[in-house]
C-alpha positions as a Markdown table, in Angstrom:
| # | Residue | x | y | z |
|---|---|---|---|---|
| 1 | Met | -66.4 | -10.3 | -77.0 |
| 2 | Ser | -68.0 | -10.6 | -73.7 |
| 3 | Ser | -65.4 | -13.1 | -72.5 |
| 4 | Phe | -62.7 | -10.5 | -73.5 |
| 5 | Tyr | -64.3 | -7.9 | -71.3 |
| 6 | Glu | -64.7 | -10.4 | -68.5 |
| 7 | Thr | -61.0 | -11.3 | -68.8 |
| 8 | Val | -60.0 | -7.6 | -68.8 |
| 9 | Leu | -62.2 | -7.0 | -65.8 |
| 10 | Ala | -60.7 | -10.0 | -64.0 |
| 11 | Leu | -57.2 | -8.7 | -64.8 |
| 12 | Asn | -58.1 | -5.2 | -63.6 |
| 13 | Thr | -59.5 | -6.7 | -60.3 |
| 14 | Ser | -56.4 | -8.8 | -59.9 |
| 15 | Met | -54.1 | -5.8 | -60.5 |
| 16 | Ala | -56.0 | -3.8 | -58.0 |
| 17 | Gln | -55.7 | -6.5 | -55.4 |
| 18 | Leu | -52.0 | -6.9 | -56.2 |
| 19 | Thr | -51.4 | -3.2 | -55.9 |
| 20 | Glu | -53.2 | -3.1 | -52.6 |
| 21 | Arg | -51.1 | -6.0 | -51.3 |
| 22 | Val | -47.9 | -4.5 | -52.5 |
| 23 | Ser | -48.9 | -1.2 | -50.8 |
| 24 | Asn | -49.5 | -3.1 | -47.6 |
| 25 | Leu | -46.1 | -4.8 | -47.8 |
| 26 | Val | -44.5 | -1.4 | -48.4 |
| 27 | Asp | -46.2 | 0.0 | -45.3 |
| 28 | Ala | -45.2 | -3.1 | -43.3 |
| 29 | Ser | -41.6 | -2.8 | -44.4 |
| 30 | Arg | -41.6 | 0.9 | -43.5 |
| 31 | Thr | -43.0 | 0.1 | -40.0 |
| 32 | His | -40.4 | -2.7 | -39.6 |
| 33 | Gly | -37.6 | -0.3 | -40.6 |
| 34 | Gln | -38.8 | 2.2 | -38.1 |
| 35 | Lys | -38.8 | -0.4 | -35.4 |
| 36 | Leu | -35.3 | -1.5 | -36.3 |
| 37 | Asp | -34.1 | 2.1 | -36.2 |
| 38 | Ser | -35.7 | 2.4 | -32.7 |
| 39 | Leu | -34.0 | -0.8 | -31.5 |
| 40 | Ala | -30.7 | 0.3 | -32.9 |
| 41 | Lys | -30.9 | 3.6 | -31.0 |
| 42 | Asp | -31.8 | 1.7 | -27.8 |
| 43 | Leu | -28.9 | -0.6 | -28.3 |
| 44 | Gln | -26.5 | 2.3 | -28.8 |
| 45 | Asp | -27.9 | 3.9 | -25.6 |
| 46 | Val | -27.4 | 0.7 | -23.7 |
| 47 | Ser | -23.9 | 0.3 | -25.2 |
| 48 | Lys | -22.9 | 3.8 | -23.9 |
| 49 | Glu | -24.3 | 3.0 | -20.5 |
| 50 | Val | -22.4 | -0.3 | -20.3 |
| 51 | His | -19.2 | 1.5 | -21.4 |
| 52 | Gly | -19.7 | 4.1 | -18.8 |
| 53 | Ala | -20.2 | 1.5 | -16.1 |
| 54 | Lys | -17.0 | -0.3 | -17.2 |
| 55 | Val | -15.0 | 2.9 | -17.1 |
| 56 | Gly | -16.5 | 3.7 | -13.7 |
| 57 | Phe | -15.6 | 0.3 | -12.4 |
| 58 | Lys | -12.0 | 0.5 | -13.7 |
| 59 | Val | -11.6 | 4.0 | -12.1 |
| 60 | Gly | -13.0 | 2.6 | -8.8 |
| 61 | Val | -10.7 | -0.3 | -8.9 |
| 62 | Ala | -7.7 | 2.0 | -9.6 |
| 63 | Ile | -8.7 | 4.2 | -6.7 |
| 64 | Val | -9.1 | 1.3 | -4.3 |
| 65 | Gly | -5.7 | 0.0 | -5.5 |
| 66 | Leu | -4.0 | 3.3 | -4.8 |
| 67 | Val | -5.5 | 3.5 | -1.4 |
| 68 | Val | -4.4 | -0.1 | -0.5 |
| 69 | Thr | -1.0 | 0.5 | -1.9 |
| 70 | Gly | -0.6 | 3.8 | 0.0 |
| 71 | Ser | -1.8 | 2.1 | 3.2 |
| 72 | Val | 0.6 | -0.8 | 2.8 |
| 73 | Gly | 3.4 | 1.7 | 2.1 |
| 74 | Phe | 2.5 | 3.8 | 5.1 |
| 75 | Ile | 2.4 | 0.7 | 7.4 |
| 76 | Ala | 5.7 | -0.4 | 6.0 |
| 77 | Trp | 7.2 | 3.0 | 6.7 |
| 78 | Leu | 5.8 | 2.9 | 10.2 |
| 79 | Ile | 7.4 | -0.5 | 10.9 |
| 80 | Thr | 10.8 | 0.3 | 9.4 |
| 81 | Lys | 11.3 | 3.9 | 10.5 |
| 82 | Val | 9.0 | 4.9 | 13.3 |
| 83 | Leu | 8.8 | 1.7 | 15.3 |
| 84 | Pro | 12.6 | 1.3 | 15.8 |
| 85 | Ala | 12.8 | 5.0 | 16.8 |
| 86 | Val | 10.0 | 4.6 | 19.4 |
| 87 | Leu | 11.5 | 1.3 | 20.7 |
| 88 | Ala | 15.0 | 3.0 | 21.0 |
| 89 | Ser | 13.5 | 5.9 | 22.9 |
| 90 | Leu | 11.8 | 3.6 | 25.4 |
| 91 | Lys | 15.2 | 1.9 | 26.4 |
């Protein structure tokens, strides 16, 4: 009978250790999940910042393009319309 009690006691000790280890794994998994959630939020924030930078860059390029196009158009108008009139008035 003594060996039966020893076996039951050993099983009880093993179950307690197993329960503790499973509890530790659950806690570690929960912590890992929280870290992943935090990283996902940070990644979303960075993604929004990158998108904003891309939009800002595209708007800036569009504005520079409009300024260059307007300047070239104005210079072309000066050469084709104003310059001949000025030269004609000097003769």
